[in-house]
N, C-alpha and C positions, 0 to 999 in steps of 0.2 A: 434247639431250645435254649433260651437264656434264663438263668436262675440266680436269684440273689436272696441273701438272708440279712435282715436288719433287726438288731437286738432292741429290746425295750431298755429302759434305763432306771436306775434309782437316783433320785436327787437326794444325796446324803445330807447336804445342807444347801441353803440358797433359795429360800422361798420367795418367789416374785422379785428376784434381784436382777436377773439377766437383762431384761429389756430396759432397765434403768441404768445400765452401764456398770453393774456391780459384779461381784464374784459369786461363783457357785462351786460346790464340791460334788462331783458326779461320778457314776460308773455305769457302764454297759452291763447287762445281765445276760444269762445263758438262755433266755427265752426271747422270742420275737416273731416277726412276720417273714414268711417266705413267699416270694413271687416267682412264678414261671411264666415265661413270654414265648409265644410261638406265632408264626404267621397266621393272619386272619383274612377274611374276605373283604370286609369294609369297616372303616372306623375302628372303634375299639370295643371288643366283646369282653366283658368282665364277669368273673364269678368268684365266690368265696366260700369256704367251708362253714362260715358263720350264718349263711342264709341260702335258701334254695333258689334255683333259677339262674338266669344270666341277664346281664344288662347290656344293651346296645347303645354306645355313647358316640357322639360325634362332636368334634370341636366346634365351639361357638353356639351350641344348641342346649337349651335348658332341658335337663332330663325329667323335670317335673317330679322330683323325688322329695319326700318330706325332709324337713330339717333334721340333721343328725344322721341321715342315711349314709352308710358307707360309700354308696355310689356317687354322692356329692363330692367326696374327697377325690375319687378317681376322676370326676369331671373337671375339677379344679386343676388337677395336674395336667390333664390332656389339654385344656384351654391354655395354661401357662406355657407348656413346652411348645405348643404350636405357635403361640404368639412370639416366643423367643427364638425358635429355630426353624420355623416353617412346618409344612405338612409332615405328619408322621406316617410311617408305613402302617397299613392295616395290621392289627394284632389281636391276639386272644390272650388274655391274662388270667391266671388262676392264683388266688391268694389263700394261704393257709396261715394260721396263727395259734401259738400256745401261750399268748399273753392274755391274762384276764382283761376283758373289755371294761373300759371306764374305771380302771383301777388305780390311776395315778402313775402307772408304769409306762405312760406314753404310748399306748396302743394306737391312738389316732396319728400321732407323729410318725410312728414306725410304719403305719399303713401308707401315709403319704410318701414317706422317704423310700419305701420299697418300690412303689409305683414309679417314682421319678427315676431311681437307679435302674430299675428293670427296663423301662422304655428308653431311657437314655442309652443304655448299653445296647439294646436291640436295634436302635436306630443309628448307632455309631456317632452320637452327638459329641463325644469327647474328641473326635477328629475334626470337628468343625472349627472355623475361625472364631465364631462367636463364643463357643465354649472355651477355647484356649486363651482368648483375650480376657475372659472374665473369671474363670475358675481355674486357678493355677495349683491349688493344693487342697488338702482336706479341710482346712479352715474355711476357705472359700466355699467349698462344697456344702459345708454345714450352714453357712450363711444363705446360700441359694436355696437349700431345702427349706429353710425357715420361711423364706419369702413365698413359697407355695401355700403356706397357711396364712400369713398375715397380709399377703397381697402387695407388699412393698417392692419397689424397684431394687434390683441388685446390680450395682455398677451400671453397665449399659444394657442390662436385660430388663426390659420394661415390666412394671408391675401389672397385676390383674386382680380379680375379685378376691382370690384366696378363699378361705373357709369361714371367715368372720371373727377370728380371734386375733386380738391386738397383742400377741405374745412375742417373745424373743426367740433365741436360737440355742438355748440351753439343751433342750432334748436332742436336737439334731447334732449338736456338738458332741454330746456323749455318745450318740449312735455311730459317728463316723470318725471320731478322734480318740477314742478310748484305747487303752492297752490292757492286755490280760493281767490280772492280779494287781492292778493299780487303781487308785482313785485319781481323778484329774481335777485340779483347781484351775478354773478358767475365769477370765474377766471378759466382759462383753461390751460391744458397741465401741470399737470393733472387737472381734473375738481374738483373744490371745491366751496361750497357756501360761499360767503362773508357776505351777509346780506339779510334779507327779508325787503321789503319796503311796508308798508300798502298803498293801493290805496285809494284815497279819495272816500267816499261812495257816494258823490253827483256828481262825474265826470264820464265821459266816453271818450273812444277813438272813434273818427270818422275816419275811414280809407277810403281813396279814391284809387281805383285801377286805375292807370294813363291811361290804354289803350295801354301802351307800354309794351310788354310782357318781363318779366324778366326771359328769358329762360336760363337754365344751359346747353345748348347745342350749337354747332357750334361757331360762332363768339363771342357770349356772354360768352360762357364757356371759350374761350381763354382769354378774357379780365379779367374774374373773376380769372382765374388761374394766370394771370400775376401779379395781386395784391398779391396773395398768394406766388408765387415764389420769388417776390422781398424780402419778409421777410426772406426767406430761404437764399438768397444771402447775406443779411446783416449779418445774423448769421455766414454763412460760412466765410465771410471776417473777422469777429470778431475772430472766432476760429483759422483761419490761422495766424492772428497777435498776438494772446495771447497764443496759444498752448492749449486752453481749448477745451472742448467738449460739449458746450451748445447746446441744441436742438432748442430753441425758444428765441425770444427777451425777453420774461418774465423771462427766466433763467439768461440772461445777466444782467437784472436790479438788480438782487439779489446781484451781485458783483460790479456793476457800476450804482448805483441808480440814479445818475444825468445824465447818458448816455453821459458823457463828452468823454470818451474813445471810445464809440460806434460811436459817430459822426465823430471822427477822421478817422475811417476806411471806411467811405462812402463819405467823403467830395469831392472826385474826381467825384462823380456820383450824378447829380442833382436829377435824378429820385429816387434813393435810399434815398437821404437826405429827399426828400418830403415824401416818404413812412414812414420813421422813425418819421418825424415830426407829421405825422397824427396819427400813433400809440400812441405816447406819449401824444398827445393832447386829443384824444378820450378816451383812456384807463386809463391814469394816472391822468388826470385833470378833464375832463368833467363828467365822470361817478361817481367818488366819490363825487364831489360837487353837482351833480344833485340828487343822492340818499339822501345825507344829507339834501338837501333843501326840497325834497318831504316828507321825514320823519318828518321834522319840520313844515310842512304845508306852506312852503314858495313857493307858486306856481309861483310867479314872477321870482324868481331865477331859479327855475326849467325850466321855459320857456326860460330864457336867455341861459341856458346850451344847450337846444334843438336847439336854433338858432346858437349857436357856433358850434355845431355838424354838422349842415347843411352846414355852411360856410367851415368847414374843409373838408367835403366830396367833395365840389365843387372845392376848391382851392388846396387841398393837395392830396387827394385820387384819385380824377378824375374819380369817378364811377357814376356820375350823368348825366342824359340827360336833355335838356332844360325843358321838361314837368314836371319832378319832382321838379326841382328847382322853377319853376313858381308856382306849387301847394303849396309848403311850404310858398312862399311869399304871395300868395293869403290868405292862412289860417291866417297868422299873420295879414294881413290887415283887415280880417273879425273879429278879436278880439279873436282868439284862445289863450289859456294860453301858448301853445307851439306847435311847429310843426316841423317835419323833415321827410325826406324819411327813408326807412329802408330796410333791406335785402341786397342781394348781389349787388344791384344797377343795372345800365344800363337798367333802366325801373322800373317796379314794382309799389310800393305803397308809400303813404305818410300818416302819422298819424297826427291828431290834437287833443289836449286835450281841452275839452269844458265841461260846465255843462250839466249833463244828461238831464235836462229839456229843453235845447236848442239844443240838438244834432241833432234831425231830421231836424229842420229848418236850422241849420248850414250846414248840408250835402247838402240840396237843394241849398242854396246860393253858396256853394263851387263849386259844379259841374256846376252851371249856369255860374259863373265867369270864370271857366276853359274853358267852351264851347266858350266863347267870344275870348279867345286867341288861343286855339287849337281845333277847331271844329271837325276835323276828329278823333283825339285821344279821345276826350270827348264823341264821339258817341259809343265808346267801353268801357268807364269808368263806374264804379259802386262804390257805397258807402256801407259801413258796419258800424254800431254802435255796439261797443262791450265793454266789460270790462274784466279784468283778470279772467280767469276761472281755473278749476282744471286740473290735468294732465291726461294722457292716462289711460284708465280704461277698464276692462272687462265688457261686457254687459250681464246681466243674462236674 
């Protein structure tokens, strides 16, 4: 039997910046998805502790499952691996998870990554020429994992349908490139590590799952994709006006570091101007200053940067719901060092940085105060106390 564990992640800072070539500050957490793989009779037989029964999947065949069903993620992985590496051995997989679903802690990306890593290991794909020519380190692996969701081609490994989200590789990078007790500041398109930031030994993240599901399907997926597509439109306008062939906003900043010319090409569109404002504020100002502050032990300044990130998400990015905005405000009122929502938005979770010794009590007060303002959503809310943990790993 082959077993892997893939952690969820906290996006400490970096809302919707990765796919546009910006920076993020991330950490793996101590909860995640575990996959067990053993020989099967035919195709792929899959089951999960989150739903009854088994699914029988076959590469290239539509499983006729509803949008958002976990089996569609498994089918996307099966199709992509088969297209890239040839027929896979019949297998039976069992998935278990202690990540809250649709919480913003990347439960769907952890699911996809676990299936990829489990099946790749079971089939010995890392020994193949195709794997070794294209996936040479953990950074490459993170990029390839992301392509199972966004459907893009990775080097010489041809793209496929994916799961319908036009996202980046932040989640997958946190899952396979993190180090225990560290935050990682990464820049994307391509992925590269900018710095490791030691996490204070006496502090913890308290995460509250808002009770508003951060689904990457249906209407929520459309809103998520709109934020992504706006950055593509900005770059398309830039290229049309300059004759260049830049791929992401991060590429543009290499030749227009102050973004003066970039603002000129979007000034007739208020929505694109706001989107550019948010990217530059979050990626180029907040994240470098927050990382520097935490590295120097300046928790007060780090907390201010978290507040600024929350304001930018509400005012510029527009990916917040009232519940997540209220949760960040409550955390600040209760004395958290810093607090902001994270993930794709449109629901999901909020983190608060507090002393470890006070974390449990803080969590209780936080959810109680939330219940006073949003009793229905609070009835579905949960809290998690966590610290930055290690990356995905094989379980012996």
